[in-house]
C-alpha positions in Angstrom: 63.6 127.3 -24.7 60.1 127.3 -23.2 58.1 130.2 -22.0 54.7 130.3 -20.4 52.6 133.3 -19.8 48.9 134.0 -18.9 47.1 136.8 -20.6 43.6 138.0 -20.5 41.6 138.9 -23.6 38.8 141.4 -23.6 35.3 140.1 -23.2 33.3 139.6 -26.4 29.8 138.6 -27.4 29.0 135.2 -28.9 30.5 135.0 -32.4 33.7 134.6 -34.3 36.4 137.3 -33.5 39.9 138.1 -34.7 42.2 138.0 -31.7 45.6 137.9 -33.4 46.4 141.6 -32.8 45.4 141.4 -29.1 47.6 138.4 -28.6 50.5 140.0 -30.3 50.1 143.2 -28.2 50.2 141.1 -25.0 53.1 138.9 -26.1 55.5 141.4 -27.8 58.4 139.0 -27.1 57.2 136.7 -29.9 58.4 139.2 -32.5 62.0 138.1 -31.6 61.3 134.5 -32.6 61.9 133.3 -36.2 60.7 129.8 -35.5 58.5 128.3 -32.8 55.2 127.0 -31.8 52.5 129.0 -29.9 50.1 127.0 -27.9 47.0 128.8 -26.7 44.6 127.5 -24.0 41.4 129.3 -23.4 40.1 128.8 -19.8 36.4 129.2 -20.7 33.9 126.5 -20.9 32.2 127.6 -24.1 35.1 129.2 -26.0 37.2 127.7 -28.7 39.8 128.6 -31.3 39.7 128.2 -35.0 42.6 128.9 -37.3 41.8 130.6 -40.6 43.9 132.6 -43.1 41.5 135.5 -42.9 41.9 136.2 -46.7 38.1 136.3 -47.1 36.0 137.9 -44.4 32.9 136.0 -45.5 34.5 132.8 -44.0 33.8 134.1 -40.5 30.3 135.1 -41.5 29.6 131.6 -42.9 31.1 129.9 -39.9 28.9 132.0 -37.6 25.8 131.3 -39.6 26.6 127.6 -39.4 27.1 127.6 -35.6 24.0 129.8 -35.0 22.0 127.2 -36.9 23.5 124.0 -35.4 24.4 125.3 -31.9 21.6 127.8 -31.1 21.5 129.9 -28.0 19.3 128.6 -25.2 18.5 125.2 -26.8 16.2 123.3 -24.4 18.4 120.3 -24.3 21.5 122.2 -22.9 22.6 121.1 -19.4 25.4 123.7 -19.0 23.3 126.8 -18.4 24.5 128.3 -15.1 26.7 130.8 -16.7 23.8 132.2 -18.8 23.9 133.6 -22.3 27.0 135.2 -23.9 26.3 138.9 -23.7 27.7 141.8 -25.6 30.3 143.6 -23.5 31.5 147.0 -25.0 
């Protein structure tokens, strides 16, 4: 059996965020599956997914520090700039 559904996540600032709860809330039908594969596709040019066990919250902190160092905001060599900076939306 295959199912496809589009959902919308709330806007977030640049960074690493836990989204499991939000996905589970918008896809309550997955609770009825005991085995399966969930494929997520984010339709945003600068967003990506990482999979972590979330046993140690410092992992997200370390990953964010790494990305802020190696992929800084507003680097002069970026060509994709027409969307502007990621801004904090509350």
